[in-house]
Every structure is written in C-alpha cells, then in structure tokens.
C-alpha positions as semicolon CSV with decimal commas, in nm:
position;residue;x (nm);y (nm);z (nm)
1;M;8,637;8,458;8,424
2;S;8,549;8,092;8,468
3;R;8,739;7,877;8,712
4;N;8,856;7,523;8,659
5;G;8,631;7,258;8,806
6;P;8,752;6,977;9,031
7;F;8,788;6,732;8,743
8;A;9,004;6,977;8,547
9;V;9,224;7,034;8,853
10;L;9,254;6,658;8,909
11;F;9,342;6,600;8,544
12;H;9,612;6,867;8,540
13;T;9,752;6,740;8,871
14;L;9,775;6,385;8,741
15;F;9,933;6,510;8,419
16;V;10,201;6,705;8,606
17;V;10,272;6,406;8,832
18;F;10,293;6,178;8,528
19;M;10,545;6,410;8,361
20;L;10,761;6,474;8,669
21;A;10,757;6,128;8,829
22;P;11,034;5,979;8,608
23;L;11,260;6,277;8,679
24;V;11,201;6,252;9,052
25;V;11,270;5,877;9,053
26;V;11,595;5,924;8,859
27;C;11,710;6,192;9,105
28;L;11,626;5,968;9,403
29;V;11,808;5,667;9,258
30;A;12,120;5,883;9,217
31;F;12,150;5,907;9,597
32;T;12,144;5,533;9,663
33;P;12,451;5,384;9,835
34;E;12,396;5,049;9,663
35;G;12,576;4,925;9,356
36;Y;12,256;4,862;9,166
37;L;11,949;5,064;9,070
38;S;11,735;5,112;9,380
39;L;11,566;5,386;9,575
40;P;11,763;5,496;9,882
41;G;11,624;5,384;10,216
42;R;11,733;5,529;10,546
43;V;12,087;5,588;10,414
44;W;12,153;5,844;10,143
45;S;12,489;5,870;9,972
46;L;12,683;6,088;9,727
47;R;12,881;5,785;9,615
48;W;12,771;5,794;9,254
49;F;12,814;6,169;9,220
50;K;13,174;6,129;9,331
51;A;13,212;5,839;9,088
52;I;13,148;6,077;8,798
53;L;13,491;6,229;8,860
54;D;13,646;5,885;8,806
55;Y;13,511;5,884;8,449
56;P;13,670;6,183;8,272
57;E;13,511;6,071;7,946
58;F;13,175;6,191;8,081
59;L;13,318;6,534;8,159
60;R;13,485;6,553;7,818
61;A;13,163;6,444;7,647
62;F;12,968;6,708;7,840
63;R;13,210;6,978;7,724
64;D;13,189;6,858;7,364
65;S;12,809;6,851;7,381
66;L;12,799;7,211;7,504
67;W;13,028;7,330;7,224
68;L;12,833;7,132;6,968
69;A;12,498;7,270;7,086
70;A;12,627;7,628;7,098
71;L;12,790;7,622;6,754
72;S;12,516;7,437;6,569
73;S;12,232;7,643;6,721
74;T;12,415;7,969;6,648
75;V;12,464;7,878;6,282
76;A;12,105;7,749;6,261
77;I;11,972;8,080;6,394
78;G;12,198;8,269;6,152
79;L;12,032;8,080;5,867
80;A;11,681;8,090;6,014
81;V;11,658;8,469;6,057
82;P;11,696;8,570;5,688
83;A;11,494;8,267;5,578
84;A;11,209;8,353;5,817
85;L;11,204;8,719;5,712
86;A;11,197;8,622;5,344
87;I;10,918;8,368;5,394
88;A;10,709;8,599;5,614
89;R;10,738;8,911;5,395
90;Y;10,761;8,809;5,032
91;R;10,570;8,597;4,784
92;F;10,811;8,444;4,534
93;P;10,831;8,128;4,322
94;G;10,949;7,836;4,530
95;R;10,850;7,992;4,862
96;E;10,655;7,686;4,975
97;A;10,929;7,456;4,847
98;M;11,191;7,645;5,048
99;T;10,977;7,624;5,362
100;A;10,928;7,251;5,310
101;L;11,302;7,206;5,256
102;F;11,386;7,373;5,586
103;M;11,121;7,171;5,769
104;S;11,198;6,838;5,601
105;P;11,435;6,710;5,878
106;L;11,127;6,684;6,103
107;M;10,971;6,432;5,864
108;V;11,275;6,207;5,815
109;P;11,351;5,948;6,089
110;H;11,678;6,025;6,262
111;V;11,799;5,670;6,202
112;V;11,771;5,734;5,828
113;L;11,948;6,068;5,867
114;G;12,225;5,904;6,068
115;I;12,289;5,640;5,802
116;A;12,278;5,902;5,525
117;F;12,521;6,133;5,707
118;L;12,752;5,841;5,782
119;R;12,771;5,747;5,415
120;F;12,808;6,107;5,297
121;F;13,072;6,211;5,552
122;T;13,271;5,894;5,484
123;Q;13,290;5,984;5,117
124;I;13,406;6,343;5,177
125;G;13,642;6,264;5,466
126;L;13,441;6,415;5,753
127;S;13,336;6,091;5,920
128;G;13,398;6,100;6,295
129;T;13,501;6,468;6,295
130;F;13,359;6,748;6,507
131;L;13,287;6,949;6,192
132;G;13,073;6,662;6,065
133;L;12,877;6,662;6,390
134;V;12,819;7,037;6,367
135;L;12,699;7,020;6,007
136;S;12,462;6,731;6,075
137;H;12,319;6,894;6,387
138;I;12,259;7,220;6,200
139;I;12,041;7,037;5,951
140;V;11,848;6,855;6,224
141;I;11,778;7,156;6,449
142;I;11,716;7,430;6,192
143;P;11,339;7,355;6,175
144;F;11,305;7,433;6,547
145;A;11,489;7,763;6,507
146;L;11,295;7,857;6,194
147;R;10,951;7,790;6,342
148;L;10,998;8,028;6,634
149;V;11,172;8,301;6,434
150;L;10,903;8,270;6,168
151;A;10,629;8,312;6,429
152;A;10,799;8,629;6,556
153;S;10,849;8,760;6,201
154;Y;10,479;8,733;6,115
155;G;10,399;8,963;6,409
156;I;10,620;9,255;6,300
157;D;10,446;9,585;6,223
158;R;10,617;9,690;5,899
159;R;10,511;10,051;5,957
160;I;10,780;10,081;6,226
161;E;11,048;9,986;5,974
162;H;10,902;10,221;5,713
163;A;10,911;10,505;5,966
164;A;11,279;10,436;6,036
165;I;11,357;10,435;5,663
166;S;11,170;10,760;5,613
167;L;11,388;10,917;5,885
168;G;11,700;10,826;5,690
169;A;11,805;10,496;5,846
170;S;11,993;10,256;5,619
171;P;11,871;9,897;5,574
172;A;12,150;9,771;5,801
173;V;12,054;10,019;6,074
174;V;11,685;9,931;6,038
175;F;11,762;9,563;6,081
176;R;11,992;9,618;6,379
177;R;11,789;9,883;6,561
178;V;11,430;9,793;6,465
179;T;11,379;9,450;6,309
180;L;11,611;9,248;6,528
181;P;11,476;9,385;6,860
182;L;11,122;9,308;6,741
183;I;11,201;8,944;6,661
184;L;11,448;8,901;6,947
185;P;11,215;8,684;7,162
186;G;11,175;8,445;6,870
187;V;11,550;8,447;6,802
188;V;11,643;8,374;7,164
189;S;11,376;8,109;7,215
190;G;11,463;7,952;6,879
191;W;11,830;7,940;6,976
192;L;11,747;7,781;7,311
193;L;11,514;7,521;7,160
194;A;11,769;7,439;6,889
195;A;12,050;7,409;7,147
196;I;11,841;7,179;7,366
197;N;11,758;6,952;7,074
198;S;12,122;6,947;6,966
199;F;12,241;6,862;7,317
200;D;11,985;6,581;7,354
201;E;12,025;6,429;7,007
202;V;12,143;6,067;7,027
203;T;11,971;5,860;6,755
204;M;12,148;6,029;6,465
205;T;12,467;6,120;6,650
206;V;12,546;5,762;6,743
207;F;12,604;5,687;6,373
208;I;12,850;5,968;6,304
209;A;13,027;6,014;6,639
210;S;13,372;5,872;6,703
211;P;13,563;5,799;7,027
212;A;13,723;6,143;6,995
213;T;13,394;6,327;6,929
214;T;13,141;6,147;7,147
215;T;12,863;6,359;7,292
216;L;12,725;6,310;7,641
217;P;12,395;6,143;7,534
218;V;12,589;5,897;7,317
219;R;12,836;5,831;7,601
220;M;12,547;5,762;7,838
221;F;12,379;5,536;7,583
222;L;12,697;5,334;7,535
223;Y;12,754;5,310;7,911
224;I;12,411;5,167;7,995
225;Q;12,457;4,894;7,736
226;D;12,720;4,727;7,957
227;N;12,645;4,860;8,307
228;I;12,342;4,874;8,535
229;D;12,484;5,081;8,823
230;P;12,334;5,418;8,929
231;L;12,615;5,623;8,771
232;I;12,391;5,724;8,481
233;A;12,124;5,828;8,731
234;A;12,379;6,058;8,897
235;V;12,478;6,209;8,562
236;S;12,111;6,256;8,474
237;A;12,042;6,420;8,811
238;C;12,325;6,667;8,747
239;L;12,180;6,753;8,406
240;I;11,833;6,799;8,555
241;A;11,974;7,030;8,823
242;L;12,171;7,234;8,567
243;T;11,862;7,267;8,349
244;A;11,651;7,384;8,642
245;I;11,915;7,640;8,742
246;L;11,939;7,768;8,384
247;L;11,562;7,806;8,356
248;L;11,544;7,990;8,688
249;A;11,824;8,224;8,581
250;L;11,657;8,295;8,245
251;D;11,326;8,358;8,418
252;R;11,487;8,604;8,658
253;L;11,683;8,785;8,387
254;F;11,441;8,788;8,094
255;G;11,121;8,606;8,187
256;L;11,036;8,273;8,027
257;D;10,702;8,411;7,913
258;R;10,884;8,679;7,712
259;L;11,126;8,430;7,556
260;F;10,879;8,160;7,459
261;V;10,557;8,357;7,418
262;G;10,679;8,704;7,330
263;T;10,527;8,903;7,614
264;G;10,751;9,061;7,870
265;K;10,711;9,118;8,237
266;G;10,554;9,437;8,346
C-alpha cells in the first residue's frame, strides 16, 4: 500500500487549515469583550454568549428552524424512498423525466425559487405561514434525500427479498424487515443531509418568511444588516459547537462511516 508523499501531506494539511480557519476565527471572535468584531487579547469574555439571552427572537428562530428542518426532511425522505426504489428497480416510460423532475431544484437558483414561491403562496393564501415554509423546503431538499436513498437502493441484492417472499412474507413485511434495513444507511444519511440543508437555507427563505415564521439563518442575516457587534459570532459559535456534539454522538452511536458510506463498524 503506497503512502502519501510530503507534497500530498502538505496539500491536505493546507486544505484542512483553509476549511477550518474561518470557523476557528468566528469562535475566537465570539469570546471578545469588545463591542466590535475583534480577536480577544489577554482578556476573554462570555459577554456575547450572555447577550443571546437578551434576544429571545434568536431562540424562537432556532426552535422554528429545528421544527422546519425536522418536518421538511421527514416528508422529503417519505417521498424519496418510494421514488428511489421505483427508479432503481423498474424501467418505465417517463423514468428519466421523473428523475429530472426530482433533481430540478438543484438547477434552479434559489433566488428564482424564492420569488416563484412568494408569488404562488400569495395567490393561495400561504404567504408568510409555517406550512408555506415546510412545502417550499421539501421541494428544495428532496434532491439531497433522493440521491443518497437512490445510491443505497442500487446496492440492494434482490435475491434477499425474493427469498423472504418465497418463505411467505407479505410485501409489507418484506419492505419493513428486509428492504428498509438494507437501505437504512441511505435513508438516515439522506434525512440528515436534507435537514442540514433545510436548517441552513436562507436565500429562498428570506422571500417567504414573515416576522412570525423567521428561521435562524434569516434572523442572523437581518441582524448583520444593521449591526456589526460580535453577537452573530456568538450565535455561530453555539451552532458550531452543537453540530460538533451531534456528529460525535452519531459517530459513537452509529458510526459516521456507516451513515454516509454504508459500511458499519466492526
């Protein structure tokens, strides 16, 4: 097995530093005691973390973002599973067109989607509602869910399902006891990727959100338009810490390699 040379090691090191440096700087700025964006010197402070509690709209937006991500990704996965199984197993007229339809949100700029959703929801009375946000996010994130479930569906050995049917299992039992466990890594990773994209979505959401249904990314975007204090850095540091804790927990419970690659720990 060949080993990486010094240039490959240097390249990968610089790449990792390039990717992590902005996150590290944001986390450091969050601990500054100053009222402006600056790296902390000899004095470190939790001033801006405490200031988050003085802005309940951030906490409310965080709660709304979690609910929005959970609901939209769950519905997206519910649609992606049967669609992926149909695309992976059968050849039927319109198969390519259906695949392109599900993937089309990746090709449309989110600004265009935001304007289109704003016009459409205004006409049907869903403008500024939480239901409108859920419906729009489902459309935007379903390609991410479908891609991972589709990849898992192509790897299924159909002989296992045929063996279960030959032993008398009904189609519902085969799906629940055989098919679903086989594609579970793709389902879980697709749900996670869809939820992350839903939580982070701001370009489209800013068009259809209202003061009562503002997500956290939109709230942060609106805040930095009028303020330059480190409060947003503190909020971002909290999100980074929560993400790291979630990833560590998932790795300990399931293994990230199993979720995102499909191979479990020994």
